[in-house]
VOGU-730512 format. One record per residue (C-alpha): residue number from 0; residue in one letter; x, y, z. Coordinates in pm, 1 decimal, always signed. Layout:
seq->NUM; type->A; u->X; v->Y; w->Z
...
END
This chain:
seq->0; type->M; u->+8988.9; v->+11847.7; w->+5254.5
seq->1; type->A; u->+8618.7; v->+11766.9; w->+5363.5
seq->2; type->H; u->+8763.3; v->+11440.4; w->+5494.4
seq->3; type->A; u->+9035.7; v->+11647.2; w->+5690.4
seq->4; type->S; u->+8767.9; v->+11881.5; w->+5800.0
seq->5; type->H; u->+8558.4; v->+11608.2; w->+5926.0
seq->6; type->A; u->+8833.4; v->+11446.6; w->+6120.4
seq->7; type->V; u->+8910.0; v->+11738.3; w->+6289.3
seq->8; type->T; u->+8532.4; v->+11812.2; w->+6389.2
seq->9; type->Q; u->+8516.8; v->+11458.3; w->+6531.5
seq->10; type->D; u->+8827.1; v->+11523.6; w->+6750.4
seq->11; type->V; u->+8699.2; v->+11847.9; w->+6870.2
seq->12; type->M; u->+8327.9; v->+11689.6; w->+6947.7
seq->13; type->L; u->+8474.5; v->+11359.0; w->+7119.4
seq->14; type->P; u->+8567.5; v->+11383.7; w->+7462.7
seq->15; type->P; u->+8917.2; v->+11252.8; w->+7581.0
seq->16; type->A; u->+8905.2; v->+10935.0; w->+7754.5
seq->17; type->D; u->+8867.2; v->+10963.5; w->+8128.9
seq->18; type->A; u->+8759.0; v->+11319.8; w->+8061.2
seq->19; type->E; u->+8650.2; v->+11555.4; w->+8373.3
seq->20; type->T; u->+8239.6; v->+11562.6; w->+8427.1
seq->21; type->G; u->+8086.4; v->+11869.0; w->+8483.1
seq->22; type->A; u->+8144.3; v->+11860.6; w->+8834.7
seq->23; type->G; u->+8525.5; v->+11867.2; w->+8757.4
seq->24; type->V; u->+8592.4; v->+11496.4; w->+8861.5
seq->25; type->Y; u->+8730.3; v->+11265.6; w->+8582.0
seq->26; type->T; u->+8469.6; v->+10980.1; w->+8515.3
seq->27; type->S; u->+8657.6; v->+10693.7; w->+8682.9
seq->28; type->K; u->+8683.5; v->+10880.9; w->+8982.1
seq->29; type->L; u->+8315.2; v->+10959.0; w->+8967.5
seq->30; type->G; u->+8231.5; v->+10606.4; w->+8905.6
seq->31; type->M; u->+8414.7; v->+10493.5; w->+9193.7
seq->32; type->W; u->+8226.4; v->+10725.4; w->+9424.8
seq->33; type->M; u->+7915.7; v->+10604.7; w->+9276.5
seq->34; type->F; u->+8026.3; v->+10235.1; w->+9355.0
seq->35; type->L; u->+8115.9; v->+10315.6; w->+9697.1
seq->36; type->L; u->+7804.0; v->+10481.9; w->+9766.8
seq->37; type->S; u->+7634.5; v->+10162.7; w->+9659.4
seq->38; type->E; u->+7862.2; v->+9958.4; w->+9889.7
seq->39; type->V; u->+7769.8; v->+10208.2; w->+10185.8
seq->40; type->M; u->+7421.4; v->+10113.5; w->+10133.1
seq->41; type->F; u->+7487.5; v->+9739.3; w->+10116.6
seq->42; type->F; u->+7702.0; v->+9727.8; w->+10412.8
seq->43; type->T; u->+7457.0; v->+9956.6; w->+10615.1
seq->44; type->A; u->+7182.0; v->+9705.7; w->+10542.6
seq->45; type->L; u->+7424.6; v->+9419.3; w->+10645.8
seq->46; type->I; u->+7536.2; v->+9596.3; w->+10958.0
seq->47; type->G; u->+7155.1; v->+9726.2; w->+11048.6
seq->48; type->S; u->+7000.2; v->+9367.1; w->+11007.9
seq->49; type->Y; u->+7283.7; v->+9240.5; w->+11244.5
seq->50; type->L; u->+7228.6; v->+9488.3; w->+11511.1
seq->51; type->I; u->+6838.1; v->+9428.0; w->+11510.3
seq->52; type->L; u->+6901.1; v->+9051.3; w->+11526.1
seq->53; type->R; u->+7148.7; v->+9102.5; w->+11780.4
seq->54; type->F; u->+6942.0; v->+9292.5; w->+12013.4
seq->55; type->S; u->+6627.7; v->+9127.4; w->+11969.8
seq->56; type->K; u->+6767.0; v->+8805.4; w->+12059.0
seq->57; type->P; u->+7054.2; v->+8862.5; w->+12267.4
seq->58; type->D; u->+7080.8; v->+8501.6; w->+12429.5
seq->59; type->A; u->+7190.5; v->+8369.1; w->+12070.4
seq->60; type->W; u->+7529.8; v->+8561.7; w->+12100.5
seq->61; type->A; u->+7815.5; v->+8470.0; w->+12289.1
seq->62; type->A; u->+8006.9; v->+8702.5; w->+12524.2
seq->63; type->P; u->+8285.1; v->+8894.2; w->+12326.3
seq->64; type->G; u->+8610.1; v->+8673.6; w->+12350.7
seq->65; type->Q; u->+8440.4; v->+8357.1; w->+12441.2
seq->66; type->V; u->+8433.9; v->+8204.0; w->+12064.8
seq->67; type->L; u->+8619.6; v->+8475.3; w->+11882.3
seq->68; type->N; u->+8980.2; v->+8525.8; w->+11901.8
seq->69; type->I; u->+8993.3; v->+8906.3; w->+11975.1
seq->70; type->P; u->+9378.3; v->+8933.6; w->+12006.3
seq->71; type->V; u->+9447.1; v->+8779.1; w->+11688.7
seq->72; type->T; u->+9188.8; v->+9003.0; w->+11492.0
seq->73; type->A; u->+9286.9; v->+9288.8; w->+11669.2
seq->74; type->V; u->+9633.6; v->+9242.4; w->+11531.9
seq->75; type->N; u->+9475.2; v->+9152.3; w->+11184.2
seq->76; type->T; u->+9289.5; v->+9494.8; w->+11209.8
seq->77; type->F; u->+9595.1; v->+9673.0; w->+11266.8
seq->78; type->I; u->+9780.9; v->+9502.6; w->+10963.4
seq->79; type->L; u->+9491.7; v->+9633.2; w->+10775.2
seq->80; type->I; u->+9536.5; v->+9972.2; w->+10892.2
seq->81; type->C; u->+9886.6; v->+9992.4; w->+10810.9
seq->82; type->S; u->+9785.7; v->+9907.7; w->+10429.6
seq->83; type->S; u->+9613.4; v->+10233.3; w->+10435.7
seq->84; type->V; u->+9902.2; v->+10401.0; w->+10554.2
seq->85; type->T; u->+10115.0; v->+10216.4; w->+10263.1
seq->86; type->M; u->+9829.0; v->+10324.8; w->+10005.0
seq->87; type->V; u->+9855.7; v->+10711.3; w->+10125.4
seq->88; type->K; u->+10228.7; v->+10663.5; w->+10067.3
seq->89; type->A; u->+10187.2; v->+10517.4; w->+9725.7
seq->90; type->Y; u->+9961.1; v->+10792.6; w->+9622.1
seq->91; type->A; u->+10176.1; v->+11074.2; w->+9752.1
seq->92; type->A; u->+10480.3; v->+10898.1; w->+9582.3
seq->93; type->A; u->+10306.2; v->+10914.2; w->+9225.1
seq->94; type->A; u->+10187.4; v->+11280.3; w->+9298.7
seq->95; type->D; u->+10560.4; v->+11357.1; w->+9336.1
seq->96; type->G; u->+10650.3; v->+11177.7; w->+9037.2
seq->97; type->N; u->+10852.5; v->+10902.4; w->+9268.4
seq->98; type->Q; u->+10857.3; v->+10620.5; w->+9080.9
seq->99; type->K; u->+11053.1; v->+10405.2; w->+9309.1
seq->100; type->G; u->+10850.6; v->+10495.8; w->+9595.0
seq->101; type->L; u->+10503.2; v->+10423.3; w->+9405.2
seq->102; type->K; u->+10617.6; v->+10083.0; w->+9321.0
seq->103; type->L; u->+10745.6; v->+10023.2; w->+9675.1
seq->104; type->W; u->+10434.7; v->+10136.7; w->+9843.9
seq->105; type->L; u->+10195.0; v->+9950.2; w->+9624.3
seq->106; type->V; u->+10416.1; v->+9647.2; w->+9664.1
seq->107; type->A; u->+10377.8; v->+9696.0; w->+10049.9
seq->108; type->T; u->+9997.4; v->+9732.5; w->+10027.3
seq->109; type->V; u->+9947.5; v->+9428.6; w->+9798.9
seq->110; type->L; u->+10184.8; v->+9198.8; w->+10054.7
seq->111; type->I; u->+9990.5; v->+9357.8; w->+10359.7
seq->112; type->G; u->+9643.3; v->+9309.9; w->+10206.9
seq->113; type->A; u->+9711.2; v->+8944.5; w->+10124.6
seq->114; type->T; u->+9838.4; v->+8904.3; w->+10498.5
seq->115; type->F; u->+9484.9; v->+9025.0; w->+10614.9
seq->116; type->V; u->+9296.7; v->+8782.5; w->+10414.6
seq->117; type->G; u->+9532.0; v->+8489.9; w->+10506.9
seq->118; type->V; u->+9498.0; v->+8570.8; w->+10877.0
seq->119; type->Q; u->+9136.0; v->+8548.0; w->+10821.9
seq->120; type->V; u->+9156.4; v->+8226.6; w->+10640.3
seq->121; type->Y; u->+9347.8; v->+8100.9; w->+10944.9
seq->122; type->E; u->+9087.4; v->+8227.2; w->+11170.1
seq->123; type->Y; u->+8806.7; v->+8065.2; w->+10983.0
seq->124; type->I; u->+8995.2; v->+7721.2; w->+10989.3
seq->125; type->H; u->+9029.9; v->+7745.4; w->+11363.7
seq->126; type->L; u->+8650.9; v->+7830.1; w->+11430.1
seq->127; type->I; u->+8535.0; v->+7584.5; w->+11216.5
seq->128; type->E; u->+8776.0; v->+7328.8; w->+11402.4
seq->129; type->K; u->+8554.0; v->+7431.7; w->+11713.1
seq->130; type->H; u->+8239.0; v->+7364.1; w->+11511.7
seq->131; type->F; u->+8161.7; v->+7731.0; w->+11487.0
seq->132; type->T; u->+8049.4; v->+7693.7; w->+11121.5
seq->133; type->P; u->+7774.3; v->+7925.5; w->+10941.9
seq->134; type->S; u->+7518.4; v->+7693.2; w->+11037.9
seq->135; type->A; u->+7569.4; v->+7775.2; w->+11420.5
seq->136; type->G; u->+7259.0; v->+7970.6; w->+11470.3
seq->137; type->L; u->+7204.0; v->+8335.9; w->+11433.7
seq->138; type->Y; u->+7539.8; v->+8403.5; w->+11580.5
seq->139; type->G; u->+7745.0; v->+8165.5; w->+11303.4
seq->140; type->S; u->+7536.6; v->+8272.2; w->+11012.4
seq->141; type->T; u->+7565.6; v->+8637.7; w->+11077.5
seq->142; type->F; u->+7925.6; v->+8638.5; w->+11152.3
seq->143; type->Y; u->+8055.3; v->+8426.6; w->+10824.4
seq->144; type->T; u->+7818.8; v->+8647.6; w->+10621.9
seq->145; type->M; u->+7942.6; v->+8982.7; w->+10748.4
seq->146; type->T; u->+8311.7; v->+8919.9; w->+10771.0
seq->147; type->G; u->+8307.7; v->+8689.9; w->+10443.5
seq->148; type->F; u->+8157.8; v->+8958.7; w->+10242.8
seq->149; type->H; u->+8413.8; v->+9215.6; w->+10375.0
seq->150; type->G; u->+8703.5; v->+8931.0; w->+10316.5
seq->151; type->F; u->+8571.8; v->+8909.4; w->+9962.6
seq->152; type->H; u->+8583.3; v->+9287.4; w->+9892.1
seq->153; type->V; u->+8966.3; v->+9308.1; w->+10039.2
seq->154; type->S; u->+9049.9; v->+9012.2; w->+9828.9
seq->155; type->M; u->+8918.8; v->+9167.7; w->+9484.3
seq->156; type->G; u->+9060.1; v->+9475.2; w->+9612.3
seq->157; type->V; u->+9414.0; v->+9292.6; w->+9643.6
seq->158; type->I; u->+9375.4; v->+9155.6; w->+9282.2
seq->159; type->C; u->+9308.2; v->+9512.2; w->+9131.9
seq->160; type->M; u->+9578.0; v->+9648.1; w->+9349.8
seq->161; type->M; u->+9790.6; v->+9386.4; w->+9204.0
seq->162; type->F; u->+9698.2; v->+9495.3; w->+8858.3
seq->163; type->V; u->+9798.2; v->+9861.5; w->+8926.8
seq->164; type->T; u->+10111.2; v->+9769.3; w->+9077.0
seq->165; type->M; u->+10198.6; v->+9580.5; w->+8749.7
seq->166; type->R; u->+10114.3; v->+9926.3; w->+8549.8
seq->167; type->A; u->+10325.7; v->+10090.4; w->+8778.2
seq->168; type->F; u->+10645.2; v->+9876.0; w->+8707.5
seq->169; type->Q; u->+10515.3; v->+9928.5; w->+8334.2
seq->170; type->G; u->+10570.2; v->+10292.8; w->+8400.9
seq->171; type->K; u->+10195.3; v->+10371.5; w->+8323.1
seq->172; type->Y; u->+10173.2; v->+10630.0; w->+8609.8
seq->173; type->T; u->+10334.7; v->+10979.7; w->+8594.8
seq->174; type->Q; u->+10313.4; v->+11262.3; w->+8846.4
seq->175; type->A; u->+10074.1; v->+11448.0; w->+8560.7
seq->176; type->D; u->+9843.3; v->+11117.5; w->+8556.7
seq->177; type->H; u->+9823.3; v->+10882.2; w->+8826.1
seq->178; type->R; u->+9442.2; v->+10847.7; w->+8814.1
seq->179; type->G; u->+9452.3; v->+10488.4; w->+8889.9
seq->180; type->V; u->+9627.6; v->+10510.9; w->+9164.4
seq->181; type->E; u->+9375.1; v->+10750.3; w->+9332.4
seq->182; type->V; u->+9077.9; v->+10514.0; w->+9235.3
seq->183; type->I; u->+9195.3; v->+10205.7; w->+9377.0
seq->184; type->G; u->+9318.2; v->+10406.9; w->+9692.1
seq->185; type->L; u->+8966.0; v->+10527.8; w->+9756.6
seq->186; type->Y; u->+8808.9; v->+10169.5; w->+9703.1
seq->187; type->W; u->+9087.6; v->+10054.7; w->+9982.0
seq->188; type->H; u->+9032.9; v->+10336.2; w->+10244.3
seq->189; type->F; u->+8668.3; v->+10208.7; w->+10216.1
seq->190; type->V; u->+8716.9; v->+9852.4; w->+10276.2
seq->191; type->D; u->+8959.8; v->+9961.3; w->+10593.0
seq->192; type->L; u->+8697.9; v->+10155.7; w->+10731.7
seq->193; type->V; u->+8421.5; v->+9921.6; w->+10682.4
seq->194; type->W; u->+8640.0; v->+9673.3; w->+10863.1
seq->195; type->I; u->+8696.6; v->+9895.5; w->+11180.9
seq->196; type->L; u->+8305.7; v->+9907.3; w->+11217.4
seq->197; type->L; u->+8275.6; v->+9540.8; w->+11189.4
seq->198; type->F; u->+8567.3; v->+9489.0; w->+11415.9
seq->199; type->T; u->+8411.0; v->+9674.1; w->+11686.0
seq->200; type->I; u->+8057.3; v->+9564.5; w->+11622.0
seq->201; type->V; u->+8151.4; v->+9180.9; w->+11567.1
seq->202; type->Y; u->+8400.0; v->+9119.2; w->+11786.4
seq->203; type->L; u->+8389.5; v->+9399.1; w->+12061.1
seq->204; type->I; u->+8039.6; v->+9466.3; w->+12151.1
END
């Protein structure tokens, strides 16, 4: 009897997995917000350093479009924006309990994200063939640092999205509980937004 009472007490005292915090936000979502806050600081420092170097030594940079292939990257930017749309569709399908739609839009997001990374690799190969490498002065080093870090974030996002997609095919997400889809969606929209800023600053200005 005492043992049963102790077990019941433990069940009452221990919070459920991924319980809501005092702010009414479940822990994995709060954790993602905190992580993204650190990422905001990271990319702010990166972009800020780039702008300081860019405007303090303008002669070290080529004119927009002289070295970088703006049309290809513009198309790639559009591709990444499309992946945000499919991510929204996936979350909406999960919230509606539409399992078929959830799987379809997650797969689409994975494929589009992987396409973006593939186009970026294609761009790197052609730039290196033209001898525009990370050692090509401030322009080269800052370009590869900023776009490389972002490309790494997108690649990690694709891998995580594949994991979420696999769980979706296993029926792990329901209309009542689709937190995993929401959390990865927050990350994905963040990397999309960062790329829009990078494309504007690095390619167009």
